[in-house]
N, C-alpha and C positions, 0 to 999 in steps of 0.2 A: 492505681494507674488506670487511665481511661481505656476502655476496650476499643479495638479498631472500628467496630460498628458504630459506637457512640460518637467517636471522633469523625467518622465519615458523615454521620447525620448532621453534626455541627457544621462541617464544611458545606454540606448541601444547603443548609439554611443561608449561609453566606452567598452561595451561588445564586439563590433566588433573587438576590438584589439586582440581577441582570435586567429585570423588567424596568429598571429606572431609565435605561437607554431609550426604548420606544416611548416611554412617558416623556422624556426630555424632548423628543422630537415633536411633541404636540404643543410645546410652549409657544406663546405668542411672541416671545423674545428669543429668536434663534441664537443670539450672541451668548446667551447664558446656557445653552444646551450642553456644551461640553463640560462646563463646570458642574452642572447638575448631574450629568451622567457619571462623572468620575468621583464626585465627592463621597458617596457612601463607601466605595472601596478604598479610597485614600484614608478615610477615617478609620476603617477597619485595620488597614495596614499600620497606621500610626498607633492605634490602640494595641495591636499585636506586639509591637516592640516596647510598649510601656507597661504591659501587664507584669506583675511581680511573679517570679517563679514560686510554685507551691500553692498559688491561689486556685480557686475552683475553675475559673476560666482558663487559666494556664494549663491545668491538667486536662481540661476538656479538649483543647486543640493541640496539645503538645505531641509531636512525633518524637521518636527516640533521640534524634539529633538535637531537637529543641531542648530537651531536658539537659543534655550535655552542655549546651551553650548558654542555657538560661534565658533564651529569647525564642519567641514564636516565629522563627524565620520562615517556616513552612506556610503559615497563615499569611504572613506579610507578603511573601512571594506570590502566593495565589491571588491576593487582593490587588497587588501592583500589576500583575499580568492581566487581570480582569479590567483594571482601569486603563492600561495601555491599549488593550484591544477595543475598549469602548471608544477611544479616540479615533480608531480606524472606522468605527461605525458612524460616529457623528460627523467627523471632518473629512473622511476620505472615501465615503461611499460604500463601505461594507454594509450589506443588508442587515437591518436590525434583527430580522428573523434568524439570520446566520449567527449573529452574536449571541442572542439569547439561547438558541438551540445548542450552540457550542458549550456554553457554561452549564446548561442544564444536563446535557448528556454526560459531561465530565463529572460534575458533582454528584448527580443522582446515580450515575453508572458506578461510581466508586462505592456508594452506599450499598447498592444491590449486589455488587461484587463481594463486598465484605460480608454481607448477610449470607450469601451463597457459600462463601468459604467457611463461615462459622457453622453453618448447618451441615455441610458435607465434608469439610476438610480436604476437598479435592481442588487443586489449582486450576484444572481444566474447567470444572463447573463454575469456579469463581470467575474465570474469564468469560464464560458463557453468561453468567449473571450480570457481569459488567456490560457486555454488548447488548443483552436483551433490555436491561433496565435503562441503559444509556440511550438506546434507540427510542424507547417509549418516551422518555423524558425529553430527549432532543426534539422529537416530533411535537410533543405537547408545548414545549417552549416556543417553537416556531409559530404554532397556531396562536398562542397567547400574544406574542409580539405582533402578529399580523392583525389581530383584533384590536389591540390598543392603537396601533398605527393606522388602522383603517385600510389595510391592504387585503387583497385577495390572493390566495395561494392554491396551487394545484396540490391535491393530497398526494399524488404520485411523486411529485418533486419533494414534498415534505418527507415522505418515507425514504426516498433515495438519499437525501442529504443526511437524515438521521442515522440510517444504517451505515453509510459510508464513513461518517464522522466517528461513529462508535467503533467500527472496525479499525480505523486508523489509530484512534486513541488507545485501544486495547493492544495493538501491535507495538506502538511506541513504548507503552508502559511495560510490555513483556520483554522487549529487546533491551531497553535502556534502564530507566529507574522509575519504579511505580509512583514515587512521590514527586517527580519532576513535572509539576503542574504547568509551569511556565512554558516548557517546550511542547508539551502535549496540547495545551490550549492554543498556542500560536500555530502549530502545524495543522490542527483540525480546522481552525477558523480560516486559515489561508486556503486550504483545499476546498472547503465548502463555499468560500467566496468565489473561487475560480469556477467551480461547477455551476453555481447559481447564475453566473454571468454568461454561461453558454446558451446558445439558442436551442433549447431542448423541448421536445414534445413527447413526453413519456406516457405510453399507454398503460392501462391497468394490467393488461396481460404481460407486457414487457417487465414491469417492476415485480410482479408476482412470480413469474418464471425465474427472473434473475435471483431473487432471494431464495426461493425454494431450491433451485438447482445448485447454486453455489454453496449454500449451507450443507446440503446433502453430500456433495462431492468433497467439500472440506472435511466433513466428519469422516467420510470414507477414507480419505487420504491419511488422516490421523490414525484411524483404526488400523489400517493396513501398514502403518509405520513407514509410509513413503514420505512423510513430512513431519517435522517437529511442530509443536504448538505455534511458535512464531511463523514457521513456514506455512502452516495451515491458514493462519490469519491473513498472511500476505496473499496467498492464493485465492482465498475467498474475496478479499477486497479487490484484487485485480480482476477476478472473474465478474464480480458485480459491476465494476466500472466498464468492463469490456462489453458486457451484454447490453447495458443501458446506453452507453455512449457510442458503441459500435453497432453490432448486430449479433444474431445467433451464430452466423457463419464465422465472424471474428472470434467468438468464444470457442467454437469447435476447434479452430486452429490452436488457440491458447491451451485448451484442455488437452489436446493431443500432446503438446509438449509436456505438460504437467504429468499426465498419465503414463505415457510411454517413457518419458525421462525418469520418472520415479521408479517404475518397474525395472528399467535398465540399471539403476543404481543398486537395486536389490539382487539383480541377476548374478548368481554365483558369487555372492558376497564373501563367503568364507575363503574362496580361492583368491579373490582380490585382497583379502586381508593378509593372506600368506605372502602375496607378492608385494605388499606394501603400497597398494594403489587404491585401497578402499576409501570411500567417503566416510568421514567421521559420523558419529551418532548412529551407527548401524545403517547407514545409507539414507536416513531420513533427512530430507533437505530442509535447511534452515531459511530464515527470512533473507539473510544476506545473499545466499545462492539464488533464491527465487527472484529477488529484486534485481540482482546483477544481470540475470538473463531476461528479465521482463520489463525493466524500467523504460527501455527505448520503445518497446511495443506499447506500453501504457501512454507514453508521450505522443505516439502516433495516433492512438485512439482519441485522445483529447484534442489533438490537432484536427482530426477528421470531424469531430463534433463541432468544432468552432470554425471549420473551413468556410462556412458561409459568411463569416465576418471579414474575410480577407480573400484576396484574389489568388487562391491556390486550390486546385482541383482536389476533391476528396480522394480520387484515385491515387494521387501521389502519396498520401498518408496510408492508404490501404496497402500499397506495394512496399512501403517502408515497414509497416507492421508485419506483413507476411514474410518479408525478407529477414527481419529480426527474429521472428519466431522460428523460421526455418533454420537460421544459423544456430539458435539456442538448442534446438532438437538435434541438428546434425553434429554439433560439437559434443553434446552429452552422449549420444550413441557412439560417436567415434572414440571418446575416451573410456566410456564404461565397457564397451564391447571390445574395442581394439586393444585395450590394455591387458586383455586376457591372453594375447598371443605373444610369442617370443620374437626376439630380434627386432625390436622397434628401431627406427632410424630417425635421427634428428632431421627435421624438415629442411634446415638451412644448409647442412653439409652432407646429409645422407649417411653419416657414420652410424654404426650400430651402437646403441646405448642401452642402459638398464631400463627395464619396464618402470613406468612412472616418472621418467625424466621429462621435465617441462619441454614442450615442443617436439616430443617424440611421436612418430606416427607409424602405423602398420597399414599394409594394403587392405587388410580386413577392416580395420577401423575406418579408413577412407571410404571404402565401399558401403559400410553400414551408415556412415555419416551422409553420404549421397542419398541413401535410401530415406533417411530422416527428412532431408530437405525436400525430397520428392513427395513424401507423404503430405507435407504442408502444401506443396504445389497442387497436388491432386485434390485436396480438400477445397482449395480456392477454386479450382476448375469445376468441381462438381457442385459447390455450394453457391457460386455466384454466376449468374447467367452471362454477365458481361465479360468474365475472365476467359479469354481464348487460350488455345494451346500455347501460343507465344507468351501470353501473360503467365501461365503456369511455369513455362520454361524459365522466364525471367526470375520468378520466385526461387526456383531451384538453384539458378545461377547465383543469386544473391545469398542464399543460404550456404552454398559451398564456399563462396568468397569469404563470408564471415567465419566459417570453420577454419579456413586456411589462415586468415588473419590471426585467429586465436592461436594456432600452432606456431606461426612465425613470431608473434609476441612472446609466446611461452619460451621459445628457444633463445630469444634475444634480450628481453627486458624483465620477464617475470622473475620475481625473487630479488631483483636488484632495484628496479624502479617501481614496479607495480606488483600487487598481490594478485591472486587468482581471480578474485571477484572483479577487480578493476579490468583485468584482461578480458573476462567474459563480457563486461559492459562494452568495452571498446570493440570487441568482435561483433556484437549485435548492432552496435552503432554503425560499423562499417557495412554490414549487410543491409541495414535500413537505407543508408546512403546509396548503395548500389541499386537496391530495388526502386527507390524513388527516382534515381537518375535514369534508369531504364524506362520507367513510366513516362517521364518527361520527354526523353529523346525519341522513343519509339511511338509514343502516343497511346500507351496501354490504358485500358479502362477496366472498371469492375462492374 
């Protein structure tokens, strides 16, 4: 039976075929470019389905499910996904550097991850090996593609794309299925394509600080057990994107949510466990929780980065971001601290209910939730010269509005129509809309 390392090495060799896409772009006959770009991967896919079980090649590429089915479906799926993504690069404008970088970071990252797993037996170090190897290979692939195509690249953008893609790939593999190359490849390629089209000017200091700070804080959160491995990967990716696409001040607001919210989840955990209101996984936040509370903020950051391309002020996205983060922190503190007090009342009817009931609030929880939103407002006021006291108050108002929406949805539709994470997402979306509406109607700036 082929070892995982050898199999990963074989897949990495197939991934190197990605260089055919920039080579196809140099042809004198553009009409044949797509055919040339996809042919190697289509041939590999056809061969994968034709190889006899038990042969040397079959054993080299076979995953456990392939042996059961007698077909190399894993290799065929990987090759078809690579061919499909190549069409996006040749026909629809995906940068060739993004395409090659994506395949290199995925295939080589899997190899380095398997090597790390074999050497250490530690799944965390295996993930670190995937991200490190994938980042280096993804950056190298971008450079090779640029050289072949005759393009020039900013090394800062190369590093940013490679690190972002590797973190996203590692996250998807950790949360879903490690062998689902099709989903990982498509997700990474689309994210990097989106980022590559943003009007970015990334300084050396910005990208260096972003990587060092986010990796350190991610490691710290995992060590302190305030985040699971997927939660840590999600936080690092969001932090990296926020620093580079937004600014340090944006990141301080986001990290305030992660840090304070994570500690609040750990606060008096045993007592919460006895009351039946404790977060699962000993309070360590997973990727679903982190994304539900941060996805709207991330969309606002990316909108701000691209605001120069359309007629919307960057301030609108800033107040949407701050409102969403304020709501996330307010709701987290309200539930984690307020749940420790007796006699909570349902927000819609004010009847006394059991602790942990969806939509139940206490005055202590509401007060500490207001404090959380105020913290985000104060950070904005102190960190951005253009944010006035009125702007800070708008952020607090948006945060409290989002917290209230979370409670109302919890009392009315949570458990019947939506789960907790969907409710969290809708609450932060409501806060972002309130924040951006106030920015437009009152003329707030950052």
